[in-house]
Biopython code that builds the backbone (N, CA, C, O; Angstrom):
import numpy as np
from Bio.PDB.StructureBuilder import StructureBuilder

atoms = [
    (1, "UNK", "N", (0.838, -1.186, 0.000)),
    (1, "UNK", "CA", (0.000, 0.000, 0.000)),
    (1, "UNK", "C", (0.882, 1.249, 0.000)),
    (1, "UNK", "O", (1.833, 1.345, 0.776)),
    (2, "UNK", "N", (0.567, 2.181, -0.857)),
    (2, "UNK", "CA", (1.301, 3.426, -0.926)),
    (2, "UNK", "C", (0.584, 4.469, -0.074)),
    (2, "UNK", "O", (-0.615, 4.696, -0.234)),
    (3, "UNK", "N", (1.319, 5.093, 0.820)),
    (3, "UNK", "CA", (0.728, 6.140, 1.651)),
    (3, "UNK", "C", (0.770, 7.445, 0.865)),
    (3, "UNK", "O", (1.782, 7.763, 0.240)),
    (4, "UNK", "N", (-0.312, 8.191, 0.895)),
    (4, "UNK", "CA", (-0.445, 9.383, 0.071)),
    (4, "UNK", "C", (-0.355, 10.666, 0.894)),
    (4, "UNK", "O", (-1.263, 11.497, 0.880)),
    (5, "UNK", "N", (0.736, 10.802, 1.594)),
    (5, "UNK", "CA", (0.936, 12.008, 2.378)),
    (5, "UNK", "C", (2.378, 12.436, 2.199)),
    (5, "UNK", "O", (3.292, 11.613, 2.257)),
    (6, "UNK", "N", (2.576, 13.715, 1.985)),
    (6, "UNK", "CA", (3.927, 14.236, 1.840)),
    (6, "UNK", "C", (4.256, 15.180, 2.985)),
    (6, "UNK", "O", (3.363, 15.793, 3.571)),
    (7, "UNK", "N", (5.519, 15.293, 3.297)),
    (7, "UNK", "CA", (5.991, 16.184, 4.351)),
    (7, "UNK", "C", (6.548, 17.433, 3.693)),
    (7, "UNK", "O", (7.585, 17.372, 3.032)),
    (8, "UNK", "N", (5.884, 18.551, 3.861)),
    (8, "UNK", "CA", (6.332, 19.813, 3.287)),
    (8, "UNK", "C", (7.413, 20.453, 4.144)),
    (8, "UNK", "O", (7.253, 20.600, 5.355)),
    (9, "UNK", "N", (8.490, 20.825, 3.519)),
    (9, "UNK", "CA", (9.625, 21.386, 4.265)),
    (9, "UNK", "C", (9.810, 22.886, 4.016)),
    (9, "UNK", "O", (10.872, 23.436, 4.307)),
    (10, "UNK", "N", (8.782, 23.547, 3.480)),
    (10, "UNK", "CA", (8.922, 24.979, 3.216)),
    (10, "UNK", "C", (8.855, 25.803, 4.507)),
    (10, "UNK", "O", (9.644, 26.728, 4.702)),
    (11, "UNK", "N", (7.928, 25.466, 5.363)),
    (11, "UNK", "CA", (7.753, 26.214, 6.609)),
    (11, "UNK", "C", (8.200, 25.345, 7.775)),
    (11, "UNK", "O", (7.482, 24.443, 8.206)),
    (12, "UNK", "N", (9.381, 25.626, 8.273)),
    (12, "UNK", "CA", (9.925, 24.854, 9.377)),
    (12, "UNK", "C", (9.647, 25.584, 10.689)),
    (12, "UNK", "O", (9.505, 26.806, 10.696)),
    (13, "UNK", "N", (9.568, 24.848, 11.798)),
    (13, "UNK", "CA", (9.314, 25.495, 13.091)),
    (13, "UNK", "C", (10.479, 26.426, 13.454)),
    (13, "UNK", "O", (11.645, 26.098, 13.233)),
    (14, "UNK", "N", (10.143, 27.570, 14.003)),
    (14, "UNK", "CA", (11.148, 28.572, 14.362)),
    (14, "UNK", "C", (11.261, 28.722, 15.873)),
    (14, "UNK", "O", (10.292, 28.520, 16.606)),
    (15, "UNK", "N", (12.443, 29.076, 16.320)),
    (15, "UNK", "CA", (12.662, 29.402, 17.727)),
    (15, "UNK", "C", (12.172, 30.819, 18.011)),
    (15, "UNK", "O", (11.698, 31.110, 19.109)),
    (16, "UNK", "N", (12.289, 31.695, 17.017)),
    (16, "UNK", "CA", (11.858, 33.091, 17.127)),
    (16, "UNK", "C", (11.043, 33.416, 15.890)),
    (16, "UNK", "O", (11.589, 33.476, 14.788)),
    (17, "UNK", "N", (9.746, 33.627, 16.054)),
    (17, "UNK", "CA", (8.842, 33.865, 14.923)),
    (17, "UNK", "C", (9.252, 35.068, 14.068)),
    (17, "UNK", "O", (8.875, 35.151, 12.899)),
    (18, "UNK", "N", (10.007, 35.981, 14.630)),
    (18, "UNK", "CA", (10.429, 37.180, 13.892)),
    (18, "UNK", "C", (11.728, 36.957, 13.113)),
    (18, "UNK", "O", (12.117, 37.796, 12.301)),
    (19, "UNK", "N", (12.390, 35.838, 13.359)),
    (19, "UNK", "CA", (13.661, 35.545, 12.710)),
    (19, "UNK", "C", (13.518, 34.251, 11.909)),
    (19, "UNK", "O", (13.531, 33.159, 12.479)),
    (20, "UNK", "N", (13.381, 34.375, 10.590)),
    (20, "UNK", "CA", (13.147, 33.200, 9.744)),
    (20, "UNK", "C", (14.355, 32.276, 9.647)),
    (20, "UNK", "O", (14.243, 31.175, 9.109)),
    (21, "UNK", "N", (15.485, 32.697, 10.148)),
    (21, "UNK", "CA", (16.684, 31.857, 10.127)),
    (21, "UNK", "C", (16.882, 31.079, 11.430)),
    (21, "UNK", "O", (17.848, 30.328, 11.563)),
    (22, "UNK", "N", (15.973, 31.257, 12.385)),
    (22, "UNK", "CA", (16.115, 30.596, 13.693)),
    (22, "UNK", "C", (15.354, 29.271, 13.722)),
    (22, "UNK", "O", (14.477, 29.073, 14.563)),
    (23, "UNK", "N", (15.687, 28.378, 12.816)),
    (23, "UNK", "CA", (14.996, 27.091, 12.695)),
    (23, "UNK", "C", (15.222, 26.245, 13.947)),
    (23, "UNK", "O", (16.348, 26.089, 14.419)),
    (24, "UNK", "N", (14.125, 25.704, 14.468)),
    (24, "UNK", "CA", (14.185, 24.805, 15.618)),
    (24, "UNK", "C", (14.557, 23.415, 15.101)),
    (24, "UNK", "O", (13.683, 22.604, 14.796)),
    (25, "UNK", "N", (15.851, 23.153, 15.007)),
    (25, "UNK", "CA", (16.343, 21.915, 14.408)),
    (25, "UNK", "C", (15.936, 20.684, 15.210)),
    (25, "UNK", "O", (15.679, 19.628, 14.632)),
    (26, "UNK", "N", (15.874, 20.805, 16.521)),
    (26, "UNK", "CA", (15.478, 19.663, 17.364)),
    (26, "UNK", "C", (14.032, 19.262, 17.081)),
    (26, "UNK", "O", (13.728, 18.080, 16.919)),
    (27, "UNK", "N", (13.153, 20.246, 17.023)),
    (27, "UNK", "CA", (11.741, 19.970, 16.749)),
    (27, "UNK", "C", (11.562, 19.434, 15.331)),
    (27, "UNK", "O", (10.781, 18.509, 15.109)),
    (28, "UNK", "N", (12.278, 20.009, 14.384)),
    (28, "UNK", "CA", (12.188, 19.558, 12.993)),
    (28, "UNK", "C", (12.635, 18.099, 12.869)),
    (28, "UNK", "O", (12.011, 17.311, 12.158)),
    (29, "UNK", "N", (13.716, 17.748, 13.563)),
    (29, "UNK", "CA", (14.219, 16.372, 13.538)),
    (29, "UNK", "C", (13.179, 15.408, 14.102)),
    (29, "UNK", "O", (12.967, 14.331, 13.545)),
    (30, "UNK", "N", (12.534, 15.783, 15.195)),
    (30, "UNK", "CA", (11.503, 14.931, 15.796)),
    (30, "UNK", "C", (10.320, 14.748, 14.845)),
    (30, "UNK", "O", (9.768, 13.653, 14.735)),
    (31, "UNK", "N", (9.936, 15.824, 14.163)),
    (31, "UNK", "CA", (8.822, 15.755, 13.219)),
    (31, "UNK", "C", (9.147, 14.811, 12.059)),
    (31, "UNK", "O", (8.314, 13.996, 11.663)),
    (32, "UNK", "N", (10.353, 14.927, 11.522)),
    (32, "UNK", "CA", (10.775, 14.076, 10.407)),
    (32, "UNK", "C", (10.881, 12.620, 10.855)),
    (32, "UNK", "O", (10.432, 11.716, 10.150)),
    (33, "UNK", "N", (11.473, 12.396, 12.021)),
    (33, "UNK", "CA", (11.587, 11.028, 12.536)),
    (33, "UNK", "C", (10.218, 10.382, 12.695)),
    (33, "UNK", "O", (10.043, 9.219, 12.333)),
    (34, "UNK", "N", (9.253, 11.107, 13.224)),
    (34, "UNK", "CA", (7.897, 10.580, 13.417)),
    (34, "UNK", "C", (7.243, 10.273, 12.074)),
    (34, "UNK", "O", (6.572, 9.251, 11.928)),
    (35, "UNK", "N", (7.434, 11.145, 11.103)),
    (35, "UNK", "CA", (6.888, 10.948, 9.766)),
    (35, "UNK", "C", (7.412, 9.643, 9.164)),
    (35, "UNK", "O", (6.646, 8.855, 8.610)),
    (36, "UNK", "N", (8.718, 9.423, 9.278)),
    (36, "UNK", "CA", (9.334, 8.202, 8.744)),
    (36, "UNK", "C", (8.872, 6.973, 9.531)),
    (36, "UNK", "O", (8.595, 5.931, 8.937)),
    (37, "UNK", "N", (8.785, 7.083, 10.861)),
    (37, "UNK", "CA", (8.321, 5.967, 11.698)),
    (37, "UNK", "C", (6.928, 5.506, 11.294)),
    (37, "UNK", "O", (6.610, 4.320, 11.389)),
    (38, "UNK", "N", (6.097, 6.440, 10.844)),
    (38, "UNK", "CA", (4.725, 6.109, 10.445)),
    (38, "UNK", "C", (4.656, 5.512, 9.041)),
    (38, "UNK", "O", (3.575, 5.172, 8.562)),
    (39, "UNK", "N", (5.817, 5.384, 8.378)),
    (39, "UNK", "CA", (5.859, 4.715, 7.088)),
    (39, "UNK", "C", (5.779, 5.616, 5.882)),
    (39, "UNK", "O", (5.653, 5.130, 4.758)),
    (40, "UNK", "N", (5.849, 6.904, 6.083)),
    (40, "UNK", "CA", (5.789, 7.841, 4.964)),
    (40, "UNK", "C", (7.196, 8.101, 4.428)),
    (40, "UNK", "O", (8.181, 8.008, 5.160)),
    (41, "UNK", "N", (7.269, 8.428, 3.139)),
    (41, "UNK", "CA", (8.579, 8.583, 2.515)),
    (41, "UNK", "C", (8.716, 9.809, 1.611)),
    (41, "UNK", "O", (9.820, 10.126, 1.167)),
    (42, "UNK", "N", (7.619, 10.494, 1.337)),
    (42, "UNK", "CA", (7.685, 11.610, 0.377)),
    (42, "UNK", "C", (7.931, 12.939, 1.092)),
    (42, "UNK", "O", (7.144, 13.365, 1.937)),
    (43, "UNK", "N", (9.030, 13.574, 0.736)),
    (43, "UNK", "CA", (9.376, 14.897, 1.283)),
    (43, "UNK", "C", (9.330, 15.916, 0.159)),
    (43, "UNK", "O", (9.966, 15.729, -0.878)),
    (44, "UNK", "N", (8.592, 16.979, 0.355)),
    (44, "UNK", "CA", (8.516, 18.073, -0.607)),
    (44, "UNK", "C", (9.457, 19.178, -0.153)),
    (44, "UNK", "O", (9.141, 19.944, 0.757)),
    (45, "UNK", "N", (10.602, 19.249, -0.791)),
    (45, "UNK", "CA", (11.594, 20.242, -0.405)),
    (45, "UNK", "C", (11.590, 21.388, -1.390)),
    (45, "UNK", "O", (12.363, 22.335, -1.238)),
]
sb = StructureBuilder()
sb.init_structure("model")
sb.init_model(0)
sb.init_chain("A")
sb.init_seg("    ")
for serial, (resi, resn, name, xyz) in enumerate(atoms, 1):
    if name == "N":
        sb.init_residue(resn, " ", resi, " ")
    sb.init_atom(name, np.array(xyz, "f"), 0.0, 1.0, " ", f" {name:<3s}", serial, name[0])
structure = sb.get_structure()
């Protein structure tokens, strides 16, 4: 069965909403790990 959900990487979680370069890498890593654990494989970068 093919899962039909993609993970969009355009808007990443930020540490400071006013600073678009302050990506919360820890939270992003957890989100990606969970996505993969659930069997999804499509990333829209």
